[in-house]
C-alpha positions in Angstrom: 0.0 -0.3 -0.1 0.9 3.5 -1.0 0.1 7.1 -0.2 0.8 10.0 -2.8 0.6 13.3 -3.4 0.9 15.6 -6.0 2.3 19.3 -6.1 1.4 20.6 -9.8 2.8 23.7 -11.4 5.2 24.9 -9.1 7.2 28.1 -9.9 10.7 26.6 -9.2 13.0 25.0 -11.9 12.8 21.0 -12.0 16.5 21.3 -11.3 16.5 23.1 -8.3 13.6 20.8 -6.7 15.6 17.4 -7.7 18.5 18.7 -5.1 15.9 18.9 -2.2 14.4 15.9 -3.3 17.7 13.6 -3.5 18.3 14.8 0.3 14.7 12.9 1.5 14.4 9.8 -0.8 14.1 6.5 1.4 14.4 8.3 4.7 11.9 7.6 7.4 9.0 10.3 7.6 10.1 12.2 10.9 13.5 12.4 9.2 12.7 13.7 6.0 10.7 16.1 7.4 13.5 17.7 10.1 15.9 17.6 6.8 13.3 19.6 5.0 12.8 22.1 8.2 16.9 22.6 8.6 17.7 23.0 5.0 17.9 26.9 3.8 16.4 26.2 0.3 13.6 28.2 -0.5 11.6 25.1 -2.3 12.2 23.0 1.0 8.7 24.9 2.7 6.6 23.4 -0.4 8.1 20.3 -0.3 7.1 19.7 3.5 4.1 20.8 3.4 3.7 17.6 0.3 5.4 15.5 2.5 2.6 16.7 5.4 0.0 16.0 3.0 1.0 12.4 1.6 1.4 11.5 5.4 -2.0 12.5 5.7 -3.1 10.7 2.8 -1.9 7.3 3.9 -2.9 7.8 7.6 -6.7 9.2 6.9 -7.3 7.3 3.4 -5.0 4.2 4.1 -5.0 3.6 7.7 -1.4 3.5 8.1 0.9 3.4 10.7 2.6 6.9 10.7 5.8 5.7 12.5 6.4 3.3 9.7 6.4 5.4 7.3 9.2 6.7 4.3 9.4 8.3 1.5 9.7 5.5 -1.6 9.6 7.7 -4.0 9.8 11.5 -5.0 10.4 13.1 -8.1 10.3 16.3 -10.6 9.0 16.7 -13.8 8.8 19.9 -15.8 5.6 21.7 -16.0 4.7 24.5 -19.0 7.3 26.9 -19.0 6.2 30.5 -18.8 7.8 32.9 -21.8 8.6 36.4 -21.2 11.1 38.9 -23.0 13.4 41.1 -21.4 14.5 44.2 -23.5 18.0 44.3 -24.7 20.8 46.5 -26.3 19.8 48.7 -30.0 16.0 47.6 -29.7 16.2 43.9 -29.5 14.7 41.3 -26.9 16.1 38.3 -24.8 13.9 35.5 -23.8 13.4 34.9 -20.2 12.1 31.3 -19.4 9.9 30.9 -16.2 10.5 27.2 -15.4 7.5 25.4 -13.7 7.9 22.1 -12.2 5.3 18.7 -11.2 6.3 17.3 -7.8 5.1 13.9 -6.7 5.9 12.1 -3.4 5.3 8.7 -2.4 4.9 7.3 1.1 4.9 3.4 2.1 5.3 1.3 5.5 8.3 -0.2 6.0 8.3 -4.0 6.4 9.4 -5.1 10.1 
């Protein structure tokens, strides 16, 4: 049994999100939340809320024991890219790509 939570259209590049997700993969729920609370990255706040949401899904929807939960999978996929322009010299323009992410967290129970 597994509990899944998704976060769509987060306005952070997937490359920056993956750095944080690599820190919590295969960690116990409490340890993952402690890592997210003490890591000085802006995206940690959003990932922490997502992990708590997945834990609530596991406990309330699937009847799983919160003490046995661990982060089985977590990944970030690129979402749609917002294309903007920035004025440059001699009337030209440069394109600015504002990337978005779709994040998925999967929690499972440890087998004792």
